[in-house]
C-alpha positions in Angstrom: -10.8 -48.0 77.1 -14.2 -49.7 77.6 -12.5 -52.3 79.8 -11.2 -49.5 82.1 -14.7 -48.2 82.3 -16.1 -51.6 83.3 -13.3 -52.0 85.9 -14.1 -48.6 87.3 -17.8 -49.5 87.5 -17.0 -52.7 89.3 -15.0 -50.7 91.9 -18.0 -48.5 92.3 -20.3 -51.5 92.8 -17.8 -52.9 95.4 -17.9 -49.7 97.3 -21.7 -49.8 97.4 -21.6 -53.3 98.7 -19.2 -52.3 101.4 -21.3 -49.3 102.5 -24.5 -51.3 102.4 -22.9 -54.2 104.5 -21.1 -52.0 107.1 -23.2 -48.9 107.5 -26.6 -48.9 109.2 -27.0 -45.2 108.5 -26.7 -46.0 104.9 -29.5 -48.5 105.1 -31.6 -46.0 107.0 -31.0 -43.4 104.3 -32.0 -46.0 101.8 -35.2 -46.7 103.6 -36.0 -43.0 104.0 -35.3 -42.4 100.3 -37.6 -45.2 99.4 -40.4 -43.7 101.6 -39.8 -40.4 99.8 -40.1 -42.0 96.4 -43.3 -43.7 97.5 -44.8 -40.7 98.9 -43.8 -38.8 95.7 -45.5 -41.4 93.6 -48.7 -41.4 95.6 -48.9 -37.6 95.8 -48.0 -37.1 92.1 -45.4 -34.4 92.6 -44.3 -32.3 89.7 -41.1 -32.9 87.6 -39.3 -30.2 89.5 -40.3 -31.7 92.8 -39.1 -35.0 91.6 -35.8 -33.6 90.6 -35.4 -32.0 94.1 -36.4 -35.3 95.9 -33.9 -37.6 93.6 -31.1 -35.1 94.2 -31.7 -35.0 97.9 -31.6 -38.7 98.2 -28.4 -38.9 96.1 -26.8 -36.1 98.1 -27.4 -37.8 101.5 -26.4 -41.3 100.2 -23.2 -39.8 98.5 -22.1 -37.8 101.7 -22.8 -41.0 103.8 -20.6 -42.9 101.4 -17.8 -40.3 101.5 -18.0 -40.1 105.4 -17.7 -43.8 105.5 -14.5 -43.6 103.2 -13.1 -40.8 105.4 -13.7 -42.9 108.7 -12.1 -45.9 107.1 -9.0 -43.7 106.0 -8.8 -42.3 109.6 -8.9 -45.8 111.1 -6.2 -47.1 108.6 -3.8 -44.1 109.7 -4.3 -44.4 113.3 -6.7 -46.7 115.1 -5.6 -45.4 118.6 -7.7 -42.5 120.1 -6.4 -39.2 118.7 -8.0 -35.8 119.0 -7.2 -34.9 115.3 -8.8 -38.1 114.1 -11.7 -37.6 116.3 -12.1 -34.1 115.0 -12.0 -35.4 111.3 -14.6 -38.0 112.0 -16.8 -35.5 113.7 -16.5 -33.2 110.7 -17.5 -36.0 108.4 -20.4 -36.9 110.5 -21.4 -33.2 110.6 -21.5 -33.2 106.8 -23.9 -36.2 106.8 -26.0 -34.4 109.4 -26.3 -31.2 107.2 -27.1 -33.2 104.1 -29.8 -35.0 106.0 -31.3 -31.8 107.5 -31.3 -30.2 104.0 -33.0 -33.2 102.5 -35.5 -33.3 105.4 -36.3 -29.6 104.7 -36.8 -30.5 100.9 -39.3 -33.1 101.9 -41.2 -30.8 104.3 -41.5 -28.1 101.7 -42.6 -30.6 99.0 -44.7 -33.1 100.9 -46.3 -31.1 103.9 -48.5 -28.8 101.8 -49.7 -31.9 99.7 -50.5 -33.9 102.9 -52.2 -31.0 104.5 -54.4 -30.6 101.5 -55.4 -34.4 101.7 -56.2 -34.0 105.5 -58.6 -31.1 104.9 
């Protein structure tokens, strides 16, 4: 049973290597997430705010990874231009956009008041 869990973990790590290597948007999300963690550390946000920041970062990275898997699946099924495949890819991209907007709003709600206080 432990061997099965280890194999599963290795597959997960392989997936992370793929998305890191092939997806510039994933790297951008990592950079943004790192900046959010640095800001959170400097601004000494509360435990609940940390929870929101960490969940937001994980949400964006997860949706981006799922979108990459969806795009890869679509390309495997049909690499020629197809309106249905284009629609599926657009929907996956929309999911990433929505997750990113939600995370941006979380960041604005948490960080903007703290930065505004520092500026005054």
